[in-house]
Structure formats: C-alpha cells, structure tokens
C-alpha positions as CSV (number, residue, x, y, z in Angstrom):
1,M,19.6,17.9,3.0
2,I,19.4,14.5,3.9
3,N,20.9,12.7,1.2
4,I,19.0,9.0,0.4
5,D,20.9,6.1,-1.6
6,G,18.2,4.9,-3.4
7,S,19.8,1.4,-3.9
8,K,20.1,0.2,-0.4
9,G,18.2,-2.3,1.2
10,E,15.1,-3.4,-0.8
11,G,16.1,-0.8,-3.2
12,G,12.7,-0.2,-4.7
13,G,10.0,2.7,-5.0
14,Q,8.9,2.4,-1.5
15,I,12.2,4.5,-0.8
16,I,11.1,7.6,-2.9
17,R,7.5,7.2,-1.7
18,T,8.7,7.4,2.0
19,S,11.3,10.0,1.4
20,L,8.5,12.3,-0.4
21,S,6.1,11.8,2.5
22,L,8.4,12.5,5.4
23,S,10.0,15.6,3.4
24,A,6.5,16.9,3.0
25,L,5.4,16.3,6.6
26,T,8.7,17.7,8.2
27,G,9.8,20.4,5.7
28,K,13.2,18.5,5.3
29,P,14.7,18.7,1.8
30,F,16.4,15.6,0.4
31,S,18.5,14.3,-2.5
32,I,18.4,10.6,-3.4
33,K,20.5,9.0,-6.0
34,N,20.8,5.1,-7.2
35,I,17.1,5.2,-7.8
36,R,15.9,1.5,-8.3
37,A,19.5,0.8,-9.2
38,G,19.0,-3.1,-8.9
39,R,15.6,-3.2,-10.9
40,H,15.3,-4.7,-14.5
41,K,14.5,-1.2,-15.5
42,P,16.3,1.4,-13.2
43,G,15.0,4.9,-12.2
44,L,12.0,6.5,-11.9
45,M,8.9,4.7,-13.5
46,R,5.7,6.8,-14.3
47,Q,4.1,6.1,-11.0
48,H,7.1,7.4,-9.3
49,L,7.0,10.7,-11.2
50,T,3.4,11.2,-10.7
51,A,4.0,10.3,-6.6
52,L,6.8,13.1,-7.0
53,K,4.7,15.7,-8.7
54,A,1.8,15.0,-6.6
55,T,3.9,15.5,-3.6
56,A,5.2,18.9,-5.2
57,A,1.7,20.1,-5.8
58,I,0.4,19.5,-2.1
59,C,3.2,21.3,-0.6
60,G,4.3,23.9,-3.2
61,G,7.3,21.6,-3.6
62,K,10.4,22.2,-6.0
63,Y,12.7,19.5,-7.6
64,S,15.4,19.1,-9.9
65,A,15.4,18.8,-13.7
66,L,13.9,15.5,-14.6
67,N,14.6,13.2,-17.6
68,G,11.4,11.6,-17.6
69,V,11.2,7.9,-16.9
70,G,14.5,6.3,-16.0
71,T,15.6,9.3,-13.8
72,R,18.0,8.0,-11.4
73,E,18.5,10.9,-9.0
74,F,16.8,14.2,-7.9
75,F,16.5,16.5,-5.0
76,F,13.2,18.1,-3.6
77,H,12.6,20.8,-1.3
78,P,9.5,21.1,0.3
79,G,7.1,24.0,0.9
80,T,3.8,24.3,3.1
81,V,1.5,21.3,2.8
82,T,-2.1,22.8,1.5
83,G,-5.1,20.5,1.5
84,G,-7.8,21.1,-1.5
85,R,-8.8,19.3,-4.5
86,Y,-6.3,17.7,-6.8
87,E,-6.2,15.4,-9.7
88,F,-3.3,13.5,-10.8
89,A,-3.1,11.1,-14.0
90,I,-0.5,8.3,-14.0
91,G,-1.0,7.9,-17.9
92,T,-0.2,3.9,-17.4
93,A,-1.7,1.3,-15.4
94,G,0.8,2.3,-12.9
95,S,-0.3,2.0,-9.1
96,T,-2.7,4.6,-8.0
97,M,-2.8,3.4,-4.4
98,L,1.0,4.0,-4.2
99,V,0.6,7.4,-5.1
100,L,-2.2,8.0,-2.9
101,Q,-0.2,6.6,0.2
102,T,2.5,9.0,-0.7
103,I,0.4,12.1,-0.5
104,L,-2.0,10.7,2.1
105,P,0.2,11.2,5.4
106,P,1.0,14.7,4.9
107,L,-2.5,15.8,4.0
108,L,-4.0,14.0,7.3
109,L,-1.9,16.9,8.6
110,A,-3.0,19.6,6.7
111,Q,-5.1,22.6,7.8
112,K,-8.3,21.8,5.5
113,P,-9.7,19.0,4.1
114,S,-8.5,17.2,0.2
115,H,-10.5,15.9,-2.3
116,I,-7.9,13.5,-4.7
117,E,-8.7,12.0,-8.1
118,I,-6.0,9.8,-9.3
119,S,-6.1,7.7,-12.4
120,G,-4.2,4.7,-13.3
121,G,-4.0,1.2,-12.1
122,T,-6.4,0.3,-9.0
123,H,-5.4,-3.5,-8.9
124,N,-1.8,-4.0,-9.6
125,P,0.8,-7.1,-9.0
126,M,3.4,-6.0,-6.3
127,S,1.4,-3.1,-4.8
128,P,-1.8,-3.2,-2.7
129,P,-5.0,-3.1,-4.6
130,F,-8.0,-0.8,-3.9
131,D,-9.5,-3.2,-1.4
132,F,-6.7,-3.4,0.6
133,V,-6.2,0.3,1.0
134,A,-9.8,0.9,1.7
135,G,-10.1,-2.2,4.1
136,S,-7.3,-3.4,6.1
137,Y,-4.9,0.0,5.7
138,S,-8.0,2.4,6.1
139,S,-9.2,1.0,9.0
140,M,-6.1,1.1,10.9
141,L,-5.5,4.4,10.1
142,E,-9.0,5.1,11.5
143,K,-7.9,3.6,14.9
144,M,-5.2,6.3,15.2
145,G,-7.6,9.0,14.4
146,A,-7.9,9.4,10.8
147,N,-11.2,9.9,8.8
148,I,-10.9,8.6,5.1
149,K,-12.9,7.8,2.6
150,L,-12.3,6.1,-0.3
151,H,-14.5,5.1,-3.8
152,L,-13.5,2.9,-6.5
153,A,-14.6,4.8,-9.6
154,R,-13.3,2.7,-11.8
155,P,-11.2,-0.5,-11.6
156,G,-7.8,-0.5,-13.7
157,F,-5.9,-3.4,-14.1
158,V,-2.4,-4.2,-16.1
159,P,-1.7,-3.2,-18.5
160,A,-4.6,-1.5,-19.7
161,G,-5.3,0.7,-16.5
162,G,-8.1,3.4,-17.0
163,G,-8.7,3.2,-13.4
164,C,-9.8,5.9,-11.1
165,V,-9.8,6.1,-7.2
166,V,-11.6,9.4,-5.2
167,A,-10.1,9.7,-1.7
168,Q,-11.8,12.6,1.0
169,I,-9.4,13.3,3.7
170,E,-9.9,15.1,6.7
171,P,-7.2,16.7,8.3
172,V,-6.4,15.7,12.2
173,A,-4.3,17.6,14.9
174,S,-2.3,14.7,15.2
175,L,-2.5,11.1,15.1
176,V,-3.1,8.6,18.1
177,P,-0.2,6.0,18.8
178,L,-1.5,2.7,17.9
179,K,-1.0,-0.8,20.0
180,M,-1.8,-4.0,18.5
181,L,-0.4,-7.2,20.2
182,E,-3.6,-9.4,19.8
183,P,-5.3,-10.3,17.0
184,G,-8.1,-10.9,19.1
185,K,-10.9,-13.5,18.4
186,H,-11.2,-14.6,14.7
187,L,-14.6,-13.9,13.7
188,A,-14.8,-14.9,9.8
189,T,-12.8,-15.7,6.8
190,S,-14.1,-14.6,3.3
191,A,-12.7,-14.8,-0.3
192,K,-13.5,-12.9,-3.3
193,A,-12.5,-13.4,-6.9
194,I,-12.5,-10.2,-8.9
195,F,-12.7,-10.7,-12.9
196,C,-13.2,-8.6,-15.8
197,N,-13.4,-9.5,-19.8
198,M,-12.2,-13.3,-18.8
199,P,-14.3,-16.5,-18.4
200,F,-16.1,-17.1,-15.3
201,D,-14.3,-20.3,-15.0
202,I,-11.2,-18.9,-14.0
203,A,-12.8,-17.3,-10.8
204,S,-15.0,-20.2,-10.4
205,R,-11.7,-22.5,-10.2
206,E,-9.8,-20.1,-7.9
207,L,-12.9,-20.1,-5.4
208,D,-13.3,-23.4,-5.6
209,T,-9.5,-24.2,-4.5
210,L,-9.5,-21.7,-1.8
211,G,-12.5,-23.3,-0.6
212,K,-11.0,-26.8,0.0
213,A,-7.5,-25.1,1.3
214,L,-9.1,-22.7,4.1
215,D,-12.2,-24.9,4.9
216,L,-14.7,-22.2,3.6
217,G,-18.2,-22.9,2.4
218,P,-20.4,-21.5,-0.6
219,D,-21.4,-18.5,1.2
220,Q,-18.0,-17.4,2.2
221,L,-16.8,-17.5,-1.4
222,K,-18.1,-14.7,-3.6
223,P,-17.3,-14.2,-7.6
224,H,-17.2,-10.6,-8.5
225,E,-17.3,-9.5,-11.8
226,V,-16.5,-5.8,-12.8
227,K,-16.3,-3.8,-16.0
228,A,-12.9,-2.0,-17.2
229,D,-10.6,-1.4,-19.8
230,G,-8.6,-4.5,-20.8
231,S,-8.8,-7.7,-18.4
232,G,-7.3,-8.8,-15.0
233,N,-8.0,-10.8,-12.0
234,A,-7.3,-10.4,-8.5
235,L,-8.1,-12.8,-5.8
236,I,-8.7,-11.4,-2.2
237,V,-9.3,-13.6,1.3
238,N,-10.5,-11.3,4.2
239,V,-9.4,-12.9,7.8
240,E,-11.4,-10.8,10.1
241,H,-10.9,-10.7,14.0
242,E,-12.5,-9.0,16.7
243,N,-9.5,-6.0,16.7
244,K,-9.0,-5.8,12.9
245,T,-9.2,-7.2,9.6
246,E,-6.4,-8.5,7.7
247,Q,-6.3,-9.1,3.9
248,F,-4.5,-11.1,1.4
249,T,-4.3,-10.7,-2.4
250,A,-3.0,-12.5,-5.4
251,F,-3.2,-11.7,-9.0
252,G,-3.9,-14.1,-12.0
253,Q,-1.0,-14.3,-14.0
254,R,-0.7,-15.5,-18.0
255,G,0.6,-19.2,-17.8
256,K,-0.1,-19.7,-14.2
257,K,-3.1,-22.0,-13.4
258,A,-6.1,-20.6,-11.3
259,E,-5.5,-23.3,-9.0
260,Q,-1.8,-22.4,-8.2
261,V,-2.7,-18.9,-7.7
262,A,-5.4,-20.0,-5.1
263,D,-3.1,-22.2,-3.6
264,D,-0.2,-19.9,-3.2
265,L,-2.5,-17.2,-1.5
266,A,-4.0,-20.1,1.0
267,D,-0.3,-21.0,2.1
268,E,0.2,-17.0,2.6
269,V,-3.2,-17.1,4.5
270,K,-2.4,-20.1,6.7
271,A,1.4,-18.6,7.6
272,F,-0.3,-15.6,9.1
273,V,-3.2,-17.6,11.1
274,K,-0.9,-20.0,12.4
275,A,1.5,-17.2,13.6
276,N,-1.2,-15.5,15.8
277,V,-0.2,-12.2,15.3
278,A,-2.1,-9.0,15.1
279,I,-0.6,-7.6,11.7
280,G,0.4,-9.2,8.3
281,P,3.7,-8.4,6.9
282,H,2.1,-6.0,4.0
283,L,0.1,-4.3,6.8
284,A,3.4,-4.1,8.9
285,D,5.3,-2.3,6.5
286,Q,2.9,0.1,5.6
287,L,1.9,1.2,9.3
288,L,5.5,2.1,10.1
289,L,5.0,5.6,8.9
290,P,1.9,6.5,10.6
291,M,2.9,5.0,13.9
292,A,6.1,7.1,13.5
293,M,3.9,10.3,12.8
294,A,2.2,9.3,16.1
295,G,5.5,9.3,17.9
296,E,5.0,5.7,19.6
297,G,3.1,2.4,19.1
298,S,3.8,-1.4,18.9
299,F,2.3,-4.6,17.0
300,T,3.4,-8.0,16.7
301,T,3.7,-9.9,13.3
302,L,5.6,-12.1,11.1
303,E,9.5,-11.8,10.4
304,P,9.8,-8.3,8.9
305,T,11.1,-8.5,5.2
306,L,13.5,-6.5,3.8
307,H,11.2,-3.9,2.3
308,T,9.7,-3.2,5.9
309,L,13.3,-2.7,7.2
310,T,14.2,-0.7,4.4
311,N,11.2,1.5,5.2
312,A,12.3,1.5,8.9
313,A,15.6,2.8,8.0
314,V,14.5,5.8,5.7
315,I,11.8,7.0,8.2
316,E,14.9,7.1,11.1
317,E,16.3,9.7,8.4
318,F,13.7,12.1,8.9
319,L,12.3,11.6,12.1
320,P,13.6,11.5,15.7
321,V,12.3,7.8,16.2
322,K,13.9,4.4,16.7
323,I,12.2,1.4,15.2
324,S,12.9,-1.7,16.6
325,F,12.1,-5.6,15.5
326,D,12.3,-7.8,18.7
327,K,11.8,-11.5,18.1
328,L,9.4,-12.7,21.1
329,A,10.2,-16.0,23.2
330,T,6.7,-17.1,22.6
331,G,7.4,-17.4,18.7
332,Q,5.1,-14.4,17.6
333,G,6.6,-11.5,16.1
C-alpha cells in the first residue's frame, strides 16, 4: 500500500488524479489522507469523486466507503484495466477533461479500444479546456504513439455545466519516449474568443486587445459563438511552431473587463515566446505522466510550477523513474 499525503506540495486534485491513474496502471493500491486540506473547500469535489468512480469502473477497482463531497481520505485497490464503452456524469460543471485525463493513461495500455462519454463542464477555469486537451495535449500523445479522437458533443461552462465530451481511445503496446528540446520555427499565432449567451461586444473587445498586444491581423482573430446551457467565455491563443502547437487560455470573469482578460493572456503568451522553450508550463505538467509511462524523455520549459513539482513527486511514488528539473545555462528551461 502506497501512502499519499494529499496536503503535500501544491495539495490539489492533481495528487488524486495522478495516484488513481498510476494505481490502475501499475496494480499498486494506495491510501490518501488530508485531501485538498489547504483548499477553501477541502476534501473531494464532485469531479474528484467522478474520477475515482470512473477509475474503479475501468479496472474493477475497489475503494473505501465515501462520505460524498468533502471526503478527506480513502484507499483504492485496483483490478485489471479493461477497455470498452463507459459513460460518466459529474452532475455539476466540474471538469470533464480532468476526469478524462485520469482514466486516459491506463486505457491507452488496455487490451481493447474504449469509447468514453463524460458529461459536466468542458471549459472550466483552473482546468484545461476541451480545446487544449484536443489540441496541444493530444497532439503530443500522438507523437508518443497514441491514437485518440476527441469530440465536443456539447460545450459546458461554469456554473451551468451540461457539456459532454466523447473520446475514442485505441490502445498501444507502449508509449514512445518524447524528446522536445526546441520549439522549431514559428509558423503562426492565432486567437479565438468563444462566447455563449453573452454580448458579441465582449468577444470583440477581447480579440481587439489581443490583436494589438500580439500584433495579430483580423484574419488571425476569430470570434466563435456556441450554444450551451448558461453563459460562458473563453479566450484561446494558439502559438504554432513546426514541432508543436502550444495553447493558452483565459476565461472571462464577472467584474473583470474584457481588455484585462486579454492583456493578462497576452502577457502569458509573450513570456512563453520570449523563453524560446519547447513546452509551455501547463503542458509540461501534464506530459510528465505519459513520459514516465514511456520510461524516459526530456523537454525544455519555463521554470516548473509547484503543481508540476508535486505531480513529479507523486509519479515517483508509483514508478521506478527519477524526474529532474535542470536549469540550462542559456536561460532556457
């Protein structure tokens, strides 16, 4: 039994998700306590409960009795991962993408393909939106040999939810190590403002501000209205290089001007471009687990976040790998 302290490091839900993924992959049981102890609402949220139950479903796993939302500790005993058709409903606007990212690694190594449908939120602050997972994240997994097809059946924003994502996963014998030290030649930068049940003016102002900040022309700025329950707004910038495409996202917030949302996102994009690294900070965090599954790999990125360092520590609890972060003399990484 591997014992995990959920309050260590960044102390968030990633500790739960990574532990569940690797437990199913390795067959190693684990216990976790002090779940999200430092959060405003500690313990499991609905999306974490769904990730736990989804992982148990795909591998016949067993877990201790739960007290529902707010549960602060549990143990998990995995069984054998089995591909197939699965449907999971979060029941709130909790992130469907984080649930998917929990069960995706073990299903990549299952014995047969999987068809997954998850309902809830698809564009959530503090979580990777569907566009990021379907674009940047999936494209990197494809470089490692994975075959994943994602479809946004319905978008879902906070707080209404009501979204649905569908994933088709073809299993592989193993993942290929990834080495990404250079971004390659810059090909294009573009931006998209997704909006739902709110004035077009908000998206227009966001794109106008981004265009000025990043020197983008009208053909590189696209408003995109969608139909969904409730209202929502996501601003997305794609930075395309010959080796990969990096994506950055900001969400509109009540009380925050559209111009400020765009300016903050532009600053994040500029920092990434200036660093001339291969992988952005959010993608770096999410690539650690598949790289560990492959047994090796390397990339350059910005200074790792506490979230990334915490994820690395959890991975090392389950797999015989050592994840190191070395500052390059050139200022990269």
